[in-house]
N, C-alpha and C positions, 0 to 999 in steps of 0.2 A: 226884705226885700228880694232876696235871691229866689226864694220860692214862688213869689208872684211872677217874677221875670220868666220863670221857666213854665209856669202855668200858662202864661200868655203865649208861648211861643209853639206850644202843642197845638196841633190841628183839632178842631172840633170832631169828635166821633160822628160818623155819618150812619145813623140807625134807621135812616129812611129807606124803604124798599128793600128792607134784607130778605124778607120770606120772597120776594119776587125774584131777586137774584138768586137765591137758593133754588127756587122751583124751576127756573130757567136752566140753571146749570144742572140740575138732577135730569130735568128732559133730554139735553142735549148728551148728557153721559149716558142715559139709558137709550136713546136712539143709536149712539155710536156703538155701545155693546151689543145692542140687539143686532145691527147690521154686521158686526164683526162674527157672533157666534152664529148668526144664520148662514153666513159664508162658510165658516168651518164646519157646520154640520152639513153643508150641501156638499162640500168636496170630500168629507171623511165618512159621511154615513150613506147619504141618499145614491151619490153617484156609485160606490161599491156594491151597494145594495142591488140597483138595477143591473149593473154588470153581471152579478151572480145570476139574477132571475134571467137574463137574456141566455147566458150560459147554460143554464138549465134547461130554458127552452129549445136551444138548438139541439140537445143531446135526448131529449124528451121523445119518447115513442109510445103514443097512447095506445096503439093496438098491443104492443108486449106488455104495458101495464095491465090491459084488460085481460089478455090471456093469464098473465101472473096471479091475479085477483081470482080469475075463474077458477084456476087449478087448486086455489086455496079452498074453494069452496063458498066464497062470500056471496054468491048471487044464487038465488034457488032457482031463477028463471033458467040459468045457464049451467047445465052440469059440469063438472070437471071432466078433462079429457080421458082419465082411467075409466070414469063412469061410461062415457060414451063406448069406449073400447070393449069395456066388459059386455055391454049389450049387444054391439056388433058380433063380438065372439058367440054369446049365446045364441044369437039369430042364426048364424053361420052353422053354428052346432046343430041347431034344430033342422035347417035344411039339409044339411049332411045325412042326419038320420033319417030324413024323409025320402031321401033318394035311396 
């Protein structure tokens, strides 16, 4: 008798909609975690990256960079300064010899 009395007092297990409840729980947890990590990424990666880019653009001089690359000889259409100077010196030497 004692065992049946205990069994009658226990609530009937609720097996209905278990998958639906778990699905809703997983959706809400996923949305919450997505929002948290999106904010974390925005403030810890995105904003510092764009601050660094803005700082780089403030200090960037395209003309100085062009001169540096030209003097390294990277452009075949724009000879380096020392080549131009050598040509000028040769022309001046030719003109001096003619006179």
